[in-house]
C-alpha positions as CSV (number, residue, x, y, z in Angstrom):
1,X,140.9,16.9,-36.0
2,X,139.1,13.9,-35.5
3,X,135.4,13.9,-37.8
4,X,132.6,15.1,-37.0
5,X,130.7,11.5,-37.0
6,X,133.1,10.9,-34.1
7,X,132.1,13.1,-32.1
8,X,128.6,11.6,-31.4
9,X,126.1,8.6,-31.6
10,X,122.6,8.0,-31.4
11,X,121.2,7.2,-27.9
12,X,118.1,5.8,-26.7
13,X,116.8,5.2,-22.2
14,X,116.6,1.9,-21.6
15,X,113.4,1.9,-20.7
16,X,113.2,2.9,-25.1
17,X,110.1,5.8,-24.5
18,X,113.3,8.7,-26.3
19,X,116.3,8.9,-28.3
20,X,118.5,11.0,-28.8
21,X,122.2,12.6,-30.2
22,X,125.3,11.7,-27.2
23,X,128.5,13.1,-27.8
24,X,131.4,11.2,-27.7
25,X,135.1,11.6,-25.4
26,X,136.1,13.5,-28.7
27,X,132.8,16.3,-28.1
28,X,135.7,16.6,-25.6
29,X,134.0,19.1,-22.8
30,X,130.2,17.9,-23.6
31,X,131.2,13.9,-23.7
32,X,128.5,12.9,-22.0
33,X,125.7,14.9,-23.4
34,X,122.8,14.0,-24.6
35,X,120.0,16.2,-26.1
36,X,117.7,16.4,-29.2
37,X,116.2,18.6,-32.0
38,X,112.8,20.5,-32.6
39,X,112.0,21.9,-35.3
40,X,114.8,22.1,-37.7
41,X,114.6,24.9,-40.2
42,X,116.2,26.4,-43.6
43,X,116.8,29.5,-43.4
44,X,118.2,31.8,-47.0
45,X,120.0,34.7,-48.3
46,X,118.7,35.1,-51.9
47,X,120.2,38.3,-52.1
48,X,123.7,36.9,-50.3
49,X,123.3,33.5,-52.0
50,X,123.0,31.7,-48.3
51,X,121.8,29.6,-46.8
52,X,122.0,29.0,-42.2
53,X,119.9,26.1,-40.2
54,X,117.4,27.2,-37.7
55,X,116.7,24.4,-35.0
56,X,116.0,23.8,-31.1
57,X,117.3,21.9,-29.3
58,X,116.8,20.1,-25.2
59,X,118.9,18.6,-23.4
60,X,117.8,15.3,-22.4
61,X,120.7,14.6,-20.5
62,X,123.7,17.5,-18.6
63,X,125.5,15.5,-17.2
64,X,125.9,17.4,-14.4
65,X,126.8,20.6,-16.3
66,X,125.9,23.7,-14.8
67,X,123.2,25.4,-17.8
68,X,125.5,27.7,-18.7
69,X,127.9,26.1,-20.1
70,X,125.5,25.7,-23.0
71,X,127.0,28.5,-25.2
72,X,127.9,29.6,-27.7
73,X,130.6,26.6,-28.1
74,X,127.5,23.8,-27.7
75,X,125.5,25.3,-30.3
76,X,128.2,25.1,-32.4
77,X,129.1,21.7,-32.2
78,X,125.2,20.2,-32.3
79,X,124.7,22.3,-35.4
80,X,127.6,20.9,-36.8
81,X,126.2,17.0,-35.3
82,X,123.0,18.6,-37.9
83,X,125.2,20.0,-40.7
84,X,126.6,16.1,-40.7
85,X,122.7,14.0,-40.3
86,X,121.3,16.1,-42.7
87,X,123.9,14.9,-45.5
């Protein structure tokens, strides 16, 4: 199993007008997708002593993939990437 850091890299467009996260071949099906995070927050559940990340994202380049494939698997992957970036 590959390390989460092998699944993404930081990228920017040639005009340097935006930067984002590019998914690498180790990300499998989503290789080549570029996205950015929007608002990020932490949702705390004091009763259960847990917390979860809440975040918005915007796909900058879908690498030809249709919007319908950006479901739970993609959301889990980019959530894992966000956790790695925050650490």
